[in-house]
N, C-alpha and C positions, 0 to 999 in steps of 0.2 A: 504493499497502500504507500503510495505514494505521500511525503512529507507534507503537511495543510503550511502555506502561507499565510499571513495573521489577517490578511482582507480575504480568506475565502471561510471564515468563522464571521458570521452574526456576533456570536457570542464567545466570549475564551477569557479564562479568568486563569492566573498562575498562582499557586498558596495563597488564595484569598483566604483570608480570616477577620474574625470578630470578636474581640472580647469586651466583657461588660464588667466592671472590677476585676476578681480574680477567675472569671468563668470564661470560658472558650466558648462562645454559641457555635461559631464556625470554624472550621481548623483547616487550613491546606489545602482548599477546593480548587481544582483542576477541571473546569465547567467545557465543554466541546459542544456548539450547538452551530451546524452549517446551515447553509439558505434553502429554505424550504422544508423543513424540517417541522414536525409538529413532535416537540419534545417536552413527555414527560417529566416530572418533579417529582418524587415520591418520596415519604418519609412518615415517621410517628410524629403524633404532636410533640414539640419541642425538638425536633432532630433538627431545626437551621435552617428549614427552607424559607418563610417569610424576611429572616434576619439577612438571607442570599438575597433574594428579591429587592430587599430594600438597599440595597449594599450596590446591588445593578442599577437602580433606578438613582442612584446619590440621593437618597433619601436619610442614608444614615452615613457616617464615615467608616474607611476601611481601615482595621489595627495592622493588619498586614497583607502583602500581598500586593497583585495588579488586577485591573478589570481593563478590556478590551470591548469596544461594541462597534461591531463597522471595521475593525480595524484600527479604530482612534482610542485615545484615553478619556475618557469623560472629563475628566479634572481640566484637560485644557480645550475641548471641543465638543463641551456638551450644548452648547446651541446647534450645532451640525447634527451630533447624534440623535438626541430627545426628540428633536422634529420630525424623525422617522423612526419613531416610538411610541405605541399607545400600553394605556396600562391600567390594568383594573389588580388594586391591593385591599384584600380584603373588603367591607363594606364601604363605596363612594358616599361621598358627602353631596348633598342635591340643595338648591334652595328650596324647601320645603311647603314654600305658599305659591309656588310657580308651578306651572304645568312639566312635565316630559320635555315637550317641545320646544319649550321656552329656555329649558336649563341646558339643551342640547345647541339654542341658538346662542346661549349666552357663552357655552365654550366653544364652538364653532366661531365665532368672534374673536377669541384670546389667541387660538392657535392660529389664525389668518381665515382669512375670509374660506367659509362652507357654504355651498349654495343651497335653499331652500329642497329642490330637488334629493341633496346629499343628505340630509337630516331626514327625508323621509324615507329614502331607501335603507339607512340602516335601521330606524324604525320598525320598519318591515322585514327584514332579514332579523329580528329579535322578536319579532311578533307582538310589536308594542303601538300599531297602527291604532287600534279601535283604542289605545288610551293614553294616546299621544298627549291630549287636553286636559286631561284632569290632574288635579295637582298631586304633588307627588307626595304629599301628608296622607294622602290617599291611598297610596300604593301599598300593596304588600310587600315581604322582604323580597318574595319571587321576583316581582315587578320590578321594585330596585335594582335587584340583580342585574335585569335585562339591559334596564336603562344603564347601569354601570358599564355593561357590554358595549352597548352601543356608542358611549361616550369614546371608549378604548379604542374603538376601529374606525371612530368618525372620519380622521384626516387621513384616511389610507395611509397609514402605517408601515411598513415592512416588517418589523419586530413587533407582535402582542403579546406583552408579559401578561398572566393570568393567575391571580392568587383564588385557589378554591372559586374556579367561575360558576359552578354547578350547585353551590352552596345554598341553599332553600329552594328551590327548583322543583316541579313535580316531573315525574318521569317524562311526559308530553314537554316539558319544557328543557330540560335535559338533550333529549332529542333535536329540539330544534336548534340548540346551541354547538352539540355534535354537525350537524349539518352545516350549519353555517361555517362553523372552522374548516370543514372538508370542503365546503365553496370557496373561499376565501384563498384557501393553500393551490387549489387547482387553476382557478382562474388569475389571481393576480402572485402566484408564489410566495404570499407571505408568511413568514416563518413565525410559527408559537411557541411559547413556553409556558407550560401550563403547572402550577404547582396546585396536586390534588390529592385527597384520601381516598377516594372513589376508585379501586383498582380496576372495576370492572369495564367503566369508562374510558379510563389510560388505555386501556387492552386493545377497547374496540379504536379509541381515535387517534394515538400517538404513533409516531412511528420510530422512535426512540427514547432514550429513558435516562435515568440515573435514580438508583435508590441511595438515600442519606441517612443515616443515624447519627446522634452524637456529633454533629457539623461537621462529620465527613462524609464521602463518596463511597460505599461499598461495592457496588456495579454502576458501569456505561456502557451503553452503547446501542445496538440496533434491538428494538422488541424482538423482532422475529428471531433474530441472531440467538440473543439471551436464551428464548425460551426454548429453539431447538435445541442448543448448544447445553442446557443445564442436566446434571445430572439426579435432577429432582423429580422421579416420576410420579405420579399419582395416579391410581386405578380407582374409579367408581364401580361400585356393583351394590345391585341390589338383591336382595333374597327375602326369603319369604321370613324369617329370623333373622333379625338384625344383631340381636343381643347375644345370641347363641353362637351366631357367626363369628363375632369379634372373640369370643370365648375360647374358640377355638384356634384361631388365628395368633391370640396374644401367647399362645403356648409353644407356637411355633418362633423359627428364627427366619421367617418367609418373608417378613414385613420388618420396616425400622417403626412404623408407627401405625397407629388404625384409630380412625375414629370416624363415630357416626353422624352424618349432617346432613341435613334435608329428605331423610328417609334412604341414605343410603350409607353403606362403609366408604370411606377414602382414606385409600390404604397409600402409604408410601413403599413402595415395592420398586426392583427392579421389571425388566420387562421380561426375562428371564424365567422370573417366578411365577407370573401371573397363570401360566397354566397348570402349576402346581397348587396354587391356591384355592383356583375351580374344583381341578379332581379332591381337593383334600376336603371341600365344602359339600361337596356331592356324596363324597363316601360317606360322611356324617349326616347323611338323610338332610341336606339343606338344600331346598329347589334356588337356582341360581337363575335369575331371569333377563340378567343383562351385565355385561363387563363392556365398561368404557374408559378406555387409556384416556389420561388426559393432563396436561401440565399448563394449567391456567398463570396468568399473573398474581393472582390471591392467593395461590399457594406457593408459588416460588419467592413472593416477596415477604410472606410469612416465616417461609423456611431460613431464608437468609437471615432475617433479622432474630430469629430465634437461637441459630448457629452463631451470629454473634455474640450474642449474651450469655452464651453459655459458656466460652472461651475465656 
């Protein structure tokens, strides 16, 4: 793989660190986000995700290390850089007694002239057209979240940074935002950097990801490559007696971990052990209805977090 030059990264950090008093919230973080990626930034609460995003946006200072956006240092080229960036960090603040449309109008005037057609376009993209003239104080949390995403994409940024963008949204709202992100990536080549704890959503939407814990990156790369190359295999099995099935398998060395979840056995095992597991269950008069090998992002994420804290 050819070495990337600095302008080939939309986001690049080197040893990025943030210290609060004696506590290192972020430590030696090397992020690499390339143009056109939908990059998921995953980790448990307190892992350093929001702190990292605030440093990327120059909302807080950097204790150690460096940041480059579009190959430039934000400290010296902030106006040139942040005109290309849209962001939603936690919950956006709006003028509560103005409508959603008027709030976007004000924000559009602050960032340069934004046409009426553009405002209507982004409101349609986040499914807020029918609520655009209502006062923000009457909006639900989900509607405010949609409006926050609308303001993030208002000026057609090349990089959009979203901190928990689907928080407070209904399943329909989450689907709308997912489709909007895919549309922007395909239509305009927009790069997205998305912090989220919704692992199922990240797997559906993101092309690349980094998992962070205790302020450090554990793994980083293509979502597809990470899940294909992992040695963590989950086999889901449905039987007519889950409790008995678990007891039988617990007495063997065929699986490292067995849990009952959503009316299925979720078994951490190797592909080679699957036939022996099924044979053993059938031998003990267990009816096996389905056997599905699956390694999803949630299983992988939980496994590496658990492994890290075990060591």
